C-alpha positions in Angstrom: 105.5 73.1 115.8 104.9 75.3 112.7 101.3 75.9 113.8 102.4 76.9 117.3 105.0 79.3 115.9 102.6 80.9 113.4 100.0 81.3 116.1 102.6 82.8 118.4 103.8 85.3 115.8 100.2 86.2 114.8 99.4 86.8 118.5 102.4 89.0 118.8 101.4 91.1 115.8 97.8 91.4 117.0 98.9 92.4 120.5 101.3 95.0 119.1 98.5 96.4 117.1 96.3 96.6 120.2 99.1 98.4 122.1 99.3 101.1 119.3 95.5 101.9 119.5 94.5 105.2 121.0 91.2 103.9 122.3 89.5 100.6 122.6 87.4 99.5 119.7 84.6 98.5 122.1 84.4 102.0 123.5 82.7 103.1 120.2 79.4 101.3 119.5 79.6 102.3 115.8 82.4 99.7 115.3 80.5 96.7 116.4 80.2 94.1 113.7 77.3 94.7 111.3 76.8 90.9 111.0 75.9 88.7 113.9 78.0 85.6 114.2 78.5 82.6 116.6 81.7 83.2 118.6 81.9 79.4 119.1 81.9 78.6 115.4 85.1 79.2 113.3 83.2 79.3 110.0 80.8 81.9 111.4 83.6 84.1 112.6 85.5 83.9 109.3 82.3 84.6 107.4 81.5 87.6 109.5 85.0 89.0 108.9 84.6 88.5 105.1 81.2 90.1 105.2 82.6 93.2 107.0 85.3 93.6 104.3 82.8 93.1 101.5 80.3 95.6 103.0 82.9 98.3 103.5 84.6 97.9 100.2 81.3 98.0 98.3 80.3 101.1 100.2 83.6 102.9 99.4 83.4 101.8 95.8 79.9 103.1 95.5 80.9 106.4 97.0 83.9 106.5 94.6 81.6 106.0 91.6 79.3 108.7 92.8 82.1 111.2 93.2 83.6 110.2 89.8 80.2 111.0 88.2 80.2 114.4 89.9 83.7 115.5 88.9 83.8 113.9 85.5 87.1 114.3 83.6 87.9 118.0 83.7 89.9 120.0 86.2 87.2 122.7 86.3 84.6 120.1 87.4 87.0 118.9 90.0 87.6 122.4 91.2 83.9 123.1 91.5 83.4 119.9 93.5 86.6 120.1 95.6 84.7 120.0 98.9 82.8 116.9 97.8 86.1 115.2 96.9 87.6 116.1 100.3 84.4 114.8 102.0 84.7 111.6 100.0 88.3 111.0 101.2 87.5 111.8 104.8 84.4 109.5 104.7 86.5 106.7 103.1 89.1 107.0 105.8 86.5 106.9 108.5 85.0 103.8 107.0 88.4 102.1 106.7 89.2 103.0 110.4 85.8 101.6 111.5 86.5 98.4 109.5 89.9 98.1 111.2 88.2 98.4 114.6 85.5 96.0 113.7 88.0 93.4 112.4 89.9 93.9 115.7 86.8 92.8 117.7 86.2 89.8 115.4 89.9 88.9 115.5 89.8 88.7 119.3 86.9 86.2 119.0 88.8 84.3 116.4 92.0 84.0 118.6 89.9 83.1 121.7 88.2 80.3 119.7 91.5 79.0 118.3 93.3 79.2 121.7 90.3 77.8 123.6 
């Protein structure tokens, strides 16, 4: 009974997230998973999801380290590199949104596997 209720609540949350989306994640080919996985294997699906998180977080962390080296510790250095900082934040936001869309695609496969 608990499994059924938790699955139901999870599906409600996922479907409410889908309803809030402006466009479908599959409309944009850049959000397709970077890792191939077997849609009929739970471990493969979960591994793909974890890999997507790791890939994106490493990418953002590397960008963060690069921008930190550029701006160093002074305000003057920050002021000189303000456009690079703004670009970093916009790029990080774009990567996070792409991750969200990719995880949405993988989550659908996950729920289809669990429900099937």
